[in-house]
N, C-alpha and C positions, 0 to 999 in steps of 0.2 A: 502494499500500500504509500502513497508516496505520501510524504512528511503534507500538514497542511504548512502553504501559501504561511510566507514568513509576510507581518502585517507596519507598510511605515504612516509615518505620522509624520508630517511635512512642521517644522519650526522657520513659518514667516511663510508667505501664498508670498510666491519671490519669481520673479523671471526666470531666474537657474535652475526650481524645478519646474520646470517647463518640459525642460531634454534631459534632466541631470536622474529624475527619478522616474516626473511618470509617465516618459518615452517608452521609457526601455522595462516596467513591472511592466505596462499594456505589453506592450514583445516575447519576454522572453517565461512568464507567468512562474512560479516561484514562490510573489511577493504581487499584493495590492496594495495601493495609497486608498488605506485607511478614515482616517482625519486627518485635522493640517487646523493650525490656530493662526493666527495675527496677531497685531498690535488692536489691529479693529474690526466688530465682529460683521459688522455689511460686508467689508471686502473680504473673509474670510470668507463670506456665504455664496460673496459671486462669487469668488475661486473656487469654490468648493462647486458647484450648479457647472463652471465652466468648465471643467476636468472632468467632472462627474467624478468625486468625494464622496462618500457614506458622508460623509456626516465632518460637523466643526468642535471640535471646543472650545473655549468661553477665553481659555487663558495658553498663556501656554507651563502651565503650573498642568493644570488639565493634562492637558497635553500629554510632558512625561510619564500624567500617573499614568495615562491611560488604560486597560486590562482589555484594553481592540488597536492595542501598539507596545508590536517586538522591538523597531526597528527604526529608531526620531536618526531619521537625518539632518539635518543644525544649516542653515540656510539664514541665520540670521547673521545682520556689520560682527564682524570681528567682534565690537563690546557684548554681544553678547553667547558670545562661546562656551566662553569661559562658566559661564553662571550658569549655563541654561547643559553644558552638555554633563557636566555634575553631579545636576536636579537627576538628568536626567540614565545617568550609572545605577545615583543613590533607588532610583524605582527600580534598578533588577534591568536596565531598557541597552538594545546594543544602537551606535554611537558615528553616522557617520557626517565627518563631519569636518566642513567647506575649509578650505585655506581660504585668507591664513591660519595658520591651528587656533591663535592665541592671539591679546596683543602682541603677547610678552615672552620671553623662553621662562617666566616664572608662574604664567599662568597654564600654560606647555604640561611643565613642572607637574598641574598639581593638579592635572588631564588628567597623564600619563598616568602617574602615581595611585587617582582613585582608579584609571581604568584596573591596573594593574588588583583589585581587590575586591572587583564586583566582576558580579555572574558575567558580561556583559561584555560586548567585546568597541573594544573603540580605534578605526580607520578617519583617515585623515583624500581627506576628495581632491585631490590630486591625478582626472581623474586621466593623463594623456599617461604614467605610467602602465596604467593594465594595456594599454590595444600594444599588438602583436608587433607593429612596428617599433618603436619603444625600443620593444624586448630584441628588434634583428638589430638594432643600433649595437646594444651591449654586447650581441652576441658577436660582435664586429669584432667591439675594443676588444672581449674577453678572448679569441682568434690571436689576435694580435695582426691585423692587417696596415696597421699601422707601426704596429712598430713601439717602443715606448713611450711616452705620451711628453709634450712636450711645453706645450700649451690650450688653453681653452676659449672659445672665445662663445658667451649667448648673450640675444639683447629677445625685445619682447616689446613693443609697441605695437600701438592704437588709441583714435583720440576717445575721451570718453573727459564730452565737456564738461565747465563750471554749471549747474545748476540750485539755489535753492534745497537744503535738504541734499543731495545728490554725498551716499554716506564715500563717496572715491577723495572725494573735498571734503572731506567734513573729517578732525584732525579728533575731538570725541573719541567719536566711532571705532576707526580702527583707519582711518582714512591715508590714503599715498600713494603712487606710483609702484613704490615697494613692495608694499604691502598687494599689494592689486594685481601687480601686472612681476617682477622682479620675482617675487617668492618664485616665482615659477621655472626665471631664470638661470637662481640659486639651487633652486633642483636636480636642476637637472644637470649638473653639472656633475654637482655635488653625487648624483644618485650612475653618475661613469665611474666616478675619482673611491663613488664608498671611502669617505674621506669626509676631515670635516676644514675647514679653509681659515687661514688664521683673511684678514681682517687687514688690507697696508694702506688703502688710503678710496676719502668719499667724494665725489661731488652729487651737490643736487642744486634743481634749483626752485625756490621755493616761491606758488605766485599767490599764498597767502600763507603767517604763521605756522609752520611746520607742518606742509601739507608740501610734501613735493610731490615734485608734476614732472618731474625728471628726476633718475638718480642712476651716477656710477659707480664702479667701484674696482680698487683692485683685488682680486684675491693670491693667494699662494694656499696647493695642498704639496704639501712638504715634498718641495722646491719647485716642484711644477707651474708656473702665473695661469692667474684667470684672469679674466677680468668681464662683470654681466652688467648691460645695459639695462632702461628699462625705462618708461615713456606716453605723458597718455596726454598729454599738452594740447594743441589746435593748432590745424596748423598741417601731419602729419596724410601723409598717406591713407585713399580712401583700407576700410579691413585695416581687422588686426597684421604684423610684421610680425612673423618670427621663423626664427636658425639656433644653429650651437656647431660649431669649427671645432675642432679638433684636431691638432698640426702635433703630429711622429715625426719621431728618425727617418718613417717608411713612407711617408707622408702623409694627407690629408681623409680626413672623410668631416663628410656634412650632412649634418638635418634639416630640409628649410618643413615652414611647418612645425616642429613636434610637443606644441601645444594640441592642434587638433589631426590629427594622423586621417580620417574617417572621411576628414574634407579636399585634400590634398594634401601628396609630401611628395619629396624626397630625400631620396638617400642618399652621395652621393662619392663616392669613394676614387682618390687618385696617388699613386706610388709611382712607382717606375716601369712598377710588374703590369701594371694590372687602372685601368679605366673605368668606374663603372656606375649608372644612376640605376635604381632600382625602385621602387614602393611594394609595398608588405596589403596585400587583403584585407577588410575585416570590418566589427560593424562598428558606430559610435562609438567611442574614446566612454558612453558616462554608460553605456549597453558592457561593453565590457567589466568598466568598474564595477555595478554593482553585481554582474556574476561573478565579479570578486570577493565580492563585500557577502553574497551568500553559503559563500566554498569557506569562507573566514567563517562565520556564527557558526557554519555550520559541523564543524570542525577537521574536513579535507585540506583548510590548503594554510599560510598561517600569511601576518598581512604585509603586507610590504612598503606600506605608508604606514604612518603614527606610530604612534612608541619612541622612540629613543630616538624615529627620522623628524619626526616630526617637531624635540625637541634641541636638539639641532637643526636646522631648519631657522627658526623659531630664535637657537642665541647666535647664528649672523645674522639677521637680519637686528636685533638690537645693537651687534656688534659696526653697522653697515651705514647706521644714522651716528651711531656716535659720533664715527672715523667722519658724519661729514656735518659735525657740526652739532646738530638733534640728538631733542629724544626719543626712545623708542615706542612705540604708543605705549600709551598708562601709566605714562610715566610724569614724576610734574620735579618739578627741583621741589 
């Protein structure tokens, strides 16, 4: 007899949940969205009606305590990640928490420690990491296709215009280009190197106090230099632009669009012996992510995001902000 589907509750009537959870749950079986809660009940009701969600909880507290929810998808702004993830874990729920994992490394550590003592699992929603294309990139690196790595670079740019209430431009809820975009660039390189970087220097462009619209940071992975860059400034080319490059002693390996390879990507290998360009078939990154989360819940797989990895990413983000002369999110003088 098949196991009953995992029942998912949505924290926040968010845009991202449409593609990240609702669509994949409808596709794969084994999971169903049963509840949503939002800061405004009327908005939650309209959201539930639009997406066929059976019921609405009166608030976040009710959702994380609901006996009709097994897995909580926390798509709140970063300022809501720690408090509501802790509440969900305390109620015995599994949690898929959006990136960036927390406001800062201290919060991330609290979340991970709570998960280690809780019956539920905690996974960070770095959806790209679950797509076969990124697995292929890692396989090429591990096979020594470019030899010993000598340098890495990664960037992610997409215009996010300022408007009143836009969370990515709001310091108090965890806004900033590094938090929303650069967390990916950083995670790509950490996943490749399987190590934590030292932050050598960083420079930010601030249009409003404390909120970086662009960030660039120089890193060092045990003697291997690296650089990440991100920007949400206005006037960038249309759409998102993301890529990473690995320079090795034997040549160069590049991935164009590691963020969302299901929308089109290229993996380019250029050495003295071989020059290839390939792509890897797969479903949406979000479908692969939800399937992986269900495998972790069932005990058939280990989580590849979350845990020490999530703390490490937030620790590096904090260090980049400090190197740029800024405070980590949620920190004050």
